[in-house]
N, C-alpha and C positions, 0 to 999 in steps of 0.2 A: 336216360333211365337205367336202373340196374337190371341185369339179365336174370330173371327169376329161375331160368333153367340151370344157370351156373351157380347161382347163390340162392338156393331154395329157402334157406332160413333167414339170411340177412335181408333178403328182399321183403320179408314180412315185418322187419323191425324199423319203424319210423321213429320211435322214441324208446327210452328205457322201460316204459310200462309194457311195451310189446315184448321186450326181451324177457321180462319177468313172468310172462305167460308160458314160456318154454319150460320143459322139465329140466332139472339140474343136469341130468345125464347128457343133454344135448349141448351143453356149454362149450365143450371142447371142439365140437364140430362147428359151432358158431364162430369160435375164435379162429379156426382154420379158414373159414370163409372171409372173415374180416381181414385177416392178413393178406389173402389173395386179392381182395378188393382194393386194399390200400396200395399194394404193389402196382396193380393195374392203374389206379387213379393217379398216383404220383408219377408213374411213368408217362402218363398223358399230359400232366400239367407242370411237373416239377414241384419242388418244395422241400420242406424238411422230411426226411425219410427214415434213416436208421433208428432214430430215437423212438418214433412211433411204432416201428416193428417190434421193439423191445418191450412194449407195455401192452400188447394186444390182450394177453390173458388177464393181466391185472385190470385193465379197463372193463373187460366183460364181467369179471367177478365183482368189482366195486358197484357197477350199475345194476347188477343182478341182486345184490344183497342190500344195497342202500336205496332209500326212497328218494332218489334224485328226481326233480330239483329241490324238493322240500329239504332233504338232507343236503348239506353243503359239501361239495367236492372241489378242492382247490388244487390245481395242477402247477407244477414248478419243476423244471423250466417249461415254459409254455409250448415249446416246439414238440413236446411229447403228445400233444392233444389231437392229432389228426384222427386216431381211432375214436376218441371221445366225441369229436364232432360228427363222425359218421353215425354213431349210435344215438345222437341227440338231435335229429331232425335235419341234418345237413348232408346226408348221404349222397343225394343226387346232385348236389352242388359242389362237392368237395374238389372236383376237377377245376373249379374256378379259383382255388386258393391263391392268394397273393396278387390276383388280378383286380383291376379297378371294378368296383361294385361286386366283387366276388367274396368268397369266404375269407375271413381274416386268418392269418397264419398263426395267431396266438389267441388265447382266451380273450373274449371281448364282451363285456357285460351288455353293451347295446345290441349285440348280435343274437344272444340267446340267454334265456333264463337259466340254462344249465352251466353257463360260464359265470360262475359266482364271483370271480375275482380276476381282473386283468393282469396277466403275467407275461411280460415281454422279455425281461432279463431273468434274474434268478434270486432264489433264497428268501423270498417274501412269504411263501405259503404257510409256514408254521405260525408266523405272526398273525397273518390274516385269518387262518382257521381258528387260532386261539381267540382272536377278537370276536369271531362269529360265535364260538362256544360260550364266551362270557355273555354276549348280548342275548343269546338264546336262553341261557340259564336265567337271566334277569326277566325275560319275557315269559318264561315257562312254557315255550312252545314245543319242547321235546325234539327239536331238530338235532341231528348228529353232524359233527364237523370232522372232515377228513382232509389232511394235507398229504399230497403225493409229491415227494421231493426226490429228485434224482438227476441223472445226467450231469453230475458235478455240482449241483446246487448246494449240497451239504458242506462244501468246502468254504463257504462264505461265513464271515463272523455273524451276520444278522441271524442266520439259522440258529446259532448257538445262543444268541441273546434271547430268542424266543423259547428255546428249550429250557434255558435257565429260569425264565419267568414261569413257564407253565409247570415245570416240575417243583417249583418252590412255593406255589400258591397254597394258602391255608385251606381254601375251599377248592378241592381238586377239580379242575375242569375236565369234562368228558370230551377229550379230543384225541383223535387217532392220527399219528404220523406214519405214513408208509414210506420207508426209505427204499427207493429203487436203486439198488447198488449194481451198476454195470461197469464200474471202474473207468468210466469215460465221462468227458464233457463233450466239447467239440473235438478236442484231442485227448490224449491220455490224462487222467487225473494225476495230480501230484500231491505230495505232502504226507504228514504222519498219519492223518485220519484215513487216507486211502490205504496205507500200509496196514493199519490196525484192522480195518474192515476186511482186507484181503486175508489176513491171518485168521479172522473169525470164520470166514466163509470156506476156507480151505482145510480147516482142521478136522480130520476124520475122527479124532478122539473126542473132540467137543460134540460133534454131531451124533456120534454113537451114544455118548453119555446122556445127551439131551433127550434122545428118543427113549432111552431106558428110564430116564428121570420122569418123563411124562407118565409112564405106566406106574412108577413107584409113587408119585405124588397124588395121582388121582384127581378128583374134582376139587378145584381150588376154592369152590364156594362153601365147602364144609367147614366146620368150626376150626380145625387145625390149620386153615389156609395161611394165616399170617406167619406162623412158625415155618411151615413148609416152603412158603415163598422166600423167606429169608435164607433158609437152608439152600434152596435152589440158587440164589444169588451168590452164596459163598462158594459152592462147588464150581459154578461157572467162572468165578473170579480166579480160579486156579489156571484157567485156560484163556480167558478173554481179559486182556490188560485193563484193569480198573473198572470193568463192567460199566463202561462209559455212560451209557444211556440210563441205566438203572441208578447209578450214582447221582444222576441229574433229576431223578424223581419219576422216570418213566418205567412202566412195566414193559419189558422187552420180550418180544416173540420172534424167533428166527435163529439163524437165517433159514429161509425156505426157498424152494425152487419157484421163481416167479413165472415159469412157463408151465407149471403143473396146475391146471385148473382145479381139480379136486382138492389139492393141498391148499391152494389159495382160499377156496370157498370154505374149507374146514377151519382154517385159521381165522378168517374173518368172522365166521359164525361164532367162534369162541370169544373173540375180542369184543363182539357186540354185547356180550353178556357181562362184561367187566366195566367197572367204574374207574374214573380217573384217567390220567394221561397214559396213552398206550403207544408203543412204537413197534411196528411190524417191519422186519428187515427181510426184503426179498432180493434174491440174486437173479439178475437178468442178463441177457446178451444183447447188446445194441446191434440192430440189424437182423434179429432173430428171424429165421425162416426164409431169408433170401441170401443164398450162399455168398454172393459177391459182396453184399453189404457186411456180412459177418467177417469176411476176410479183409475188408477195407472200410472199417467203421468211420474213419476220418473222411475219406473220399465220398462216402455215401451219406454223410451227415445231412447235407442239403444238396439237392441236385436240380438240374434242368430237366426238361422232358427227355425221356430215353425209352428205348425198347427193352422191356423187362427180360425178354428172351436173350438179348445180346449184351445187356448191361450198359454202362456208360460208354459213350463213344470215346475211342482212343484220342488222346491229345495230339494234335498235329505238331510235329517237331520242326518241319522244314519251313512252315509259314512264318512270315515276319508280321508281328502285330504291334500295335502301339502299347507301350508299357502303361500299366495303371499307376495311379499315384502311390498305391501300396507297393508296387514293384520299385518305383523310384526310391521310396523310403528304404526298402529292403537292401537295395544296392548301396545306397548312401551309408547305411548303418555299418555294413561290412567294410566299406572303403574307409570310413572314418575310424573304425575300430582298428584297422590295420595301421593307420597313421597315428593314432593316439591310444596308448595302452591303458589310459585312465578311464576310457569309455566302458560303461556297464549297461547292458540292455535288460529292461524289465517288461514283462507282460502279465496282465491278470487273466491267464487262461485263454489267450487269443493268439497263440503262436502262428497258426495258419492265416487267420483273418487279418492280422496286423502286419504280416510279412516278416516274421522272425525265424522262419524255418532254416534258411541258409545261415543266418547268424548263429543259431543254436548249434549247428553242425561245425561251423568254422571256429567259433569261439565258445565252446561249451562251458568253460570256467568263468566266463563273463556274462552268461545268459541266466536269467532268473525268471522262472514261471512261478508266480505266487498263488496260483489257483484263482477261483472267482473271488477275489479279495482286493477290489480297487482301492479301498481306503488304505489297506496295508501297503499296496504297491507304491502309493505316493509318499507315505511316511517313510517307507523303506528307502526310497530315493533320497528323501531329505537327510536321513541318517548317513547314507553313503556320501552325500555332498558335504556333510559336516566334517568328514575326515579325508577330504581331498579327492574323492572319486568324481567322475563326470557321468552321472546317470542319465539315461534316456528312457522315458516311460512311454511305451507304445500303447495307445488306448483309444477305444472308440469314443466319439464325442458324447454319445448318450450315456456311456458307462462312466465317463469322467464326472458326471453329475453326482454320482454316489460319493466321490472323493473330494467334493468341494470344500468341506470343512478342513480336510487335510491340506488341500492346496493353499487355503488362506492361512491357517494357523501354523502349519509345519513347514511350508515352503516359503510363501510370500512374506509373512511377517519377519522371518529370519533372513530373507533375501538370499536364499540358497541357490546354488548353481544346478538347477534341474531343468532339463528340456522335455517338454511334453510334445510328442508326435501324435497329433489328434486326427485319427482316420474317421471316415464317414461323417465329416462335417456337413451341415446343411441338409438339403433334401436327399434322403437315401432311397425311398421308394417302396418296393413291394413288402418290406417287413412292417410297414405301418408306423404309427406315432411312437411306439416304444423304442424304436431304433433310429428315429429321426434326430439328427444333431442340429436342430433349428435354434437352439438357445445359447450356444457356446460363446459367440462373439459378445453377447450381452453380459453373460456372467463372468467372462474373462476380463473384459476391458475395465470393469469397475474395481478390479483388484490392484492395489498399489504394488509397485515394483515389477509388474508384469510387462513383458514385450510380447505383443500378439501379432502374428503374421498370417496372411491368407494368400497363397500363390494363385496366379492366374494360368499357369501352365506347368508342364513337367520340369523343365529346366529351372524355373523360378522356385519350385518346391525344393529341389536339391540345394539351391543356393540359400534358401531360407533355413533349411535344416542346419547347414554349416554356420550360418549367421547366429542362429539360436544356440548352437553348441559352443561357439566361440564367445558368446556374450557371457559376462560375469553376472549371474543372477537368474531368476526364473524367466523362462521364455516358452512360447507355445507356437507351433506351426499347425495350422488347421486346414486340412485338405479334404476334398470330396471323395466319395466312392467312385470307382471306375476310372475311365481314361480321360485325358485332357484333350486339348486341341491338336496334339501331335507334334509339339515342338521338340527338336532334337536335344538330348540331354548331354551337356558338357561333363566329361568325367572328372574334371577338376573339383577341388573342394573350396572354390571361391565363395566369398561372402558378399553381402549387400550392405550399403551404408544404412544404419538403423534410422528409421523414421523418414526415409526419403521415398517419395512416390515417383512414378514414371509418366511423363506427359507423352501420350501416344499419338495424339492428333490435335492440331490447333485449328479450331473453328471459330464460330461467332455466336454471340447471344447467350447460349446455354452450354454449361459444361457437365458432362456425365462423369461422375466419380464412381468407378467400379471397384468393388472389393472382391478379390478372389475369382471364382469360377464364372461369374457373371460377365467378365470382361468381353469375351467374343461377341455375345449378343449386344452389348453396349457399343462395341466398335461398329457393328453392322448398322445400328440406328444412327450413330454419329456420321457415318459415311453418307447415308441416305439424306440426312437433314442438314449436313454441314456444321456439325456441332463439335465442340472440344470433347475429348475423352481422355481420362486419366486412369492409369492402373495404380490404385492407391497403395497396394502392397501391405502397408502397415496399418493395422487397426489401432494399435497403441505402440509407440507414440505416433500421432498424425504428423503429416508434413505441414507444419504451421506456415512456413514461408510461402509455399505454393498455394495453399488454400487462401491466404490473404490476397495474393496476386490475382487469383481467379475471381475472388469476390469483387475486386476493384474493376476487373476487365469484362465481366459478364453480367447479364441481366438476371440470371437465375442459375441455380445448381440442382442437379439430380443425383442423389446417392442411391446406389444399387448394391444389394447384398443378398446372399443366400442364407438368410438369418431372419428372425423376427424383427420387425421394425422397432418394437418397443425396446429401448435401451441399447440398440445395436450400434453398428459402426456409423450409420447416418446420424444417430443421436450425438455421437462424439463430434462429428463435424459441426453440427448446429451449436453444440455447447462451446466449442472453440471459437467460432465466429461471433457468437453472442458475447463471449467474454472479451473479445477484441473490439466490440462495437461495430462490427461489420454486419449490416442488416440488408438482406436481399432475400427474395423468395427461394425456398428450398423445397423440393419434392422428394420425399423419402419413399423409395420402392424396395420392398422386401417381402418376407413371408407373412401370411396373415396372422392375426391374433387368435389362432385356433389350432387345434391339433389336426394335422392332415391325415387323411385315411391312407390305405395302402393302394398304390398304383405305381406305374413306372416313374422314374425320376423326371423324364421328359414331360409326362402328363401332368405331374404335380407342379413343375415349373410353369408350364403353360397356364394351368389353373390359377396360379398365383400372379400371373401377368409378368413373369420374369423371363419369357422368351423374347426374341426380337420384336415380334408383332405386338406383344403386350406392352413392352417398354415404349415403343413408338406411339401406341395409342394413348398411353398415360401422359407422355410428354406433350403430344399435340392437344390433348384435352386441357392441359395447364397453359400451354403457350400456342394457341391455334395459329398465330401468325407465322409460325415456323413452316407450316404446310404450304405456304403461298409460293414458295420457290426455294431453290437450293443456293445459299450464299457460298462464296468461294471459301476454300479452306486450304491449309497447308499441312502436309503430313510431317510427322516428327519421327525421325529414324530411331 
């Protein structure tokens, strides 16, 4: 429970209705308490940190002036919402964030009526808020719609599609877009828009003229308002290139200090009196109010539990740890770039998460961060491949879903030489369904011309990356978050024969066919029950020769994958055997036909029955005779 002596105001706020009972003069003090409580809570639990600190004042002002949840407030990117969650009934549970049965790390409609739209990735808020505004206008219920877009989310094309639609509608929608401009996403924002906004926010001349203009223009609701507004747009155009947002049909207010509560409240009060599309541009500092986070906005973007007085624990230098799959990719990318000058590396704003920090420093002319623009990233790679380059797109599995059309139309149909290094494949864990890569094997294997690989260990990951890079045509290597079984990584750039699986153990009666990270659990069960186990390696193409031999020599097959069963790797096995007329019982084990909640990767795999105990139980339920004794087996080196 919250300590009322340390948080005398915040302890009295269970919902925004309680916040609105306070006098406006107390809002700054409430924001100070909220910031201190957020620092204390995330220090205890870990979670997304710096982005929430940057929107404390904005969160307080919006909930104070808008009648939430009746008025619709859409947050984007969703990791900014910890302060919002604290003010909307989840204050005393915020320390459970990202834990099983705890508070979700992103807005989640099932969790709270105040979470009006689920936002795990980015740049959806304007479309969603516009849709709500249109629906509310049709229903005549008087609700207001507000989209808060920031932390890099305005760099994606979808945001501008929504701006273009809203600003061009004949019946102007009453929608407010709040641009939280902190010049950051997870790392530094890139691109022309960021440079434009930076010029707008730093221009002393613009801001001085704007303040003078407010006095000169007076009340915009009076009869001369149309002429005066047009005059305002023209003089701003001398200083703000193209007056971007107003040219798109939005009335622009700002930039204003996003940490000045009175200024925020004043601006929002004025905007609430105006009709049509509005855009409020606020300048904030990611990590505001916690000096260490302000100084290291990338390092404090998301944190584990830490002592707020001491900051994040220093990284151990001398200790030897297993490399993560991301580390394996990072090292491979730099090694291959040194060996092949045609390699170019692309990331959609995930330099740190996808392991491109070292590459960006060692090969800056061959490194391309395209901002939060996955569709552009894939088609950019296609264009590079058309003219002889060898592009590697480093992308999270769940984010690749946004670029599926580009993968099909721009890469696969043209059979272009593009390698997808797909991180966070399968169960990811604490970030929940929006970040879970549970669908990629299904949506990749159905695309013609694709080679799809899933490594079972760290060394195999490196070999597969070299294999995909050396292959002529589109290829994908899909690997999980975190560490593998600890296999030593060979520094060579050796490749694997495409479409060839690895027989790991020859047993009897039933063969376990494991795709990717599930192999260690499958091997444990195979040893216990005396079964055959195969490291399948390739989801597409499958090892036809080995599968047919196993179908002839075994009474049944079990496919195992860290992917949904529907249309996954196991489905590919069944399709191949059926086409060849090989009929035998096949048990498909994989992830459920449901969106998993947030919990640890280990908890979710156990829940899905993909740990050793779950696999053993499922196999014995299908073939109970296997439990009567352990038949002899022979290990395959």
